[in-house]
C-alpha positions in Angstrom: 48.4 -28.7 -19.3 46.2 -28.8 -22.4 44.4 -25.6 -23.3 41.2 -27.4 -23.3 41.2 -27.4 -19.7 40.1 -24.2 -17.7 39.4 -23.5 -14.0 35.8 -22.7 -12.8 34.0 -19.4 -13.1 30.6 -18.6 -11.7 28.2 -15.7 -12.4 26.9 -13.7 -9.4 23.7 -14.6 -7.8 21.0 -12.1 -6.6 19.8 -12.1 -2.9 16.1 -12.8 -2.5 13.4 -11.2 -0.1 10.2 -13.2 0.2 7.5 -13.9 2.6 6.6 -17.3 4.3 4.9 -19.8 2.1 6.5 -18.5 -1.1 8.8 -20.5 -3.4 12.4 -19.4 -3.7 14.6 -20.2 -6.8 18.5 -19.6 -6.8 20.4 -20.3 -10.0 24.1 -20.8 -10.1 25.7 -20.7 -13.7 29.2 -21.9 -14.0 31.7 -22.6 -16.7 34.8 -24.7 -16.7 36.5 -27.4 -18.9 35.5 -30.0 -18.4 32.3 -28.9 -16.9 32.6 -28.2 -13.1 31.0 -30.0 -10.2 28.7 -27.8 -8.4 27.6 -28.0 -4.7 25.5 -25.8 -2.5 26.0 -24.6 1.1 23.7 -23.0 3.6 25.4 -20.9 6.2 28.6 -22.8 5.4 27.0 -26.3 5.8 26.6 -28.6 2.7 22.8 -28.6 1.8 23.2 -32.4 1.3 23.3 -32.6 5.2 20.2 -30.6 5.6 17.3 -33.1 5.5 14.4 -30.9 4.3 12.1 -32.0 1.6 11.2 -28.5 0.8 14.8 -27.9 -0.4 15.8 -29.4 -3.8 19.0 -29.2 -5.9 18.9 -29.9 -9.8 22.2 -30.0 -11.5 22.8 -29.5 -15.2 25.8 -29.3 -17.3 26.7 -25.7 -16.7 24.2 -24.5 -14.0 22.5 -25.7 -10.9 19.2 -24.7 -9.4 18.3 -24.7 -5.6 14.7 -24.2 -4.8 12.9 -23.9 -1.4 9.3 -25.0 -1.7 7.0 -23.1 0.9 9.7 -21.0 2.5 9.7 -20.4 6.4 11.3 -17.8 8.6 14.1 -20.4 9.4 15.2 -20.6 5.7 16.7 -17.2 5.9 20.4 -17.7 5.3 23.4 -17.2 3.1 23.3 -19.8 0.4 26.5 -20.4 -1.6 27.3 -22.1 -4.8 30.7 -23.5 -5.1 31.9 -24.8 -8.8 34.9 -27.0 -8.7 36.8 -27.5 -12.0 39.5 -30.0 -12.8 42.1 -27.5 -12.0 42.3 -24.4 -9.6 40.4 -23.3 -6.5 36.6 -23.6 -6.6 34.7 -20.5 -7.9 32.3 -19.1 -5.4 29.1 -17.0 -5.4 26.5 -16.6 -2.8 23.2 -14.8 -2.2 21.1 -14.1 0.9 17.6 -15.4 1.3 15.6 -13.3 3.7 12.1 -14.7 4.5 10.4 -11.9 6.2 7.2 -12.0 8.4 4.2 -10.4 6.6 3.8 -6.7 7.0 2.7 -5.4 10.4 -0.9 -4.9 11.0 -1.3 -1.2 10.2 -4.4 -1.1 12.4 -2.1 -0.6 15.4 -0.4 2.4 13.7 -1.1 6.1 13.4 0.1 8.8 11.0 3.7 9.9 11.6 4.0 12.7 14.1 7.3 13.9 12.7 7.5 17.2 10.8 7.5 16.4 7.1 6.3 12.7 7.2 5.7 12.8 3.4 9.6 13.1 3.0 10.5 10.3 5.4 9.3 7.6 3.0 10.7 7.5 -0.5 9.2 6.3 -3.8 5.6 7.1 -2.8 5.7 5.1 0.6 3.2 5.9 3.4 4.7 6.8 6.8 3.3 5.0 9.7 4.0 5.4 13.5 3.8 2.3 15.7 3.1 3.4 19.1 4.1 0.1 20.9 7.7 0.3 19.8 7.7 4.1 19.2 9.1 3.7 15.7 8.2 5.1 12.3 8.0 2.7 9.4 7.1 2.8 5.8 4.4 1.0 3.9 6.0 0.6 0.5 4.2 0.8 -2.9 4.4 -2.4 -5.0 8.0 -3.0 -6.5 9.8 -1.2 -3.6 11.0 -2.3 -0.2 13.5 -1.4 2.6 13.0 0.5 5.9 12.3 3.7 3.9 11.1 2.2 0.5 14.5 3.0 -0.7 15.1 -0.3 -2.8 13.6 -1.3 -6.1 12.8 -5.0 -6.0 14.6 -7.1 -8.6 13.3 -10.3 -10.2 15.4 -13.4 -9.5 14.4 -15.1 -12.7 16.8 -15.6 -15.4 16.2 -14.7 -19.0 17.8 -17.9 -20.0 15.9 -20.1 -17.7 14.8 -22.6 -20.1 18.4 -23.2 -21.7 21.2 -25.4 -20.5 
């Protein structure tokens, strides 16, 4: 086999958390020689079988971009990118897309009754207690998420967005 033929490799993708109505962009960067054929799957099913006008795939020479316009709760899924080269098995990377409902109405909450409520939420989050479900939750400051504001939000934009 000539040395100019190489099997496919992909860069890892990052999972995305968003709210309904927002746009989602997943980028799959792949290398192979000759350039690989890239296909997308949603929860194991090819996206070509999913007839949604809001879901679009643009393929370039070494990358593919899947976009979801006006995300809905039902768009929450595992999206997988498979790059098939001329030789070897496909290279696979995946990302979870979580479309979360808007933050709960805090008018139905009260301050946390637990001792030390200021230590329950991390990174400057505010502890709230929801009587209906008898659960504490955190209202996170911008740039943080998670049940206790423990996760720093990462951007899904690529530095090399404009290059092919």
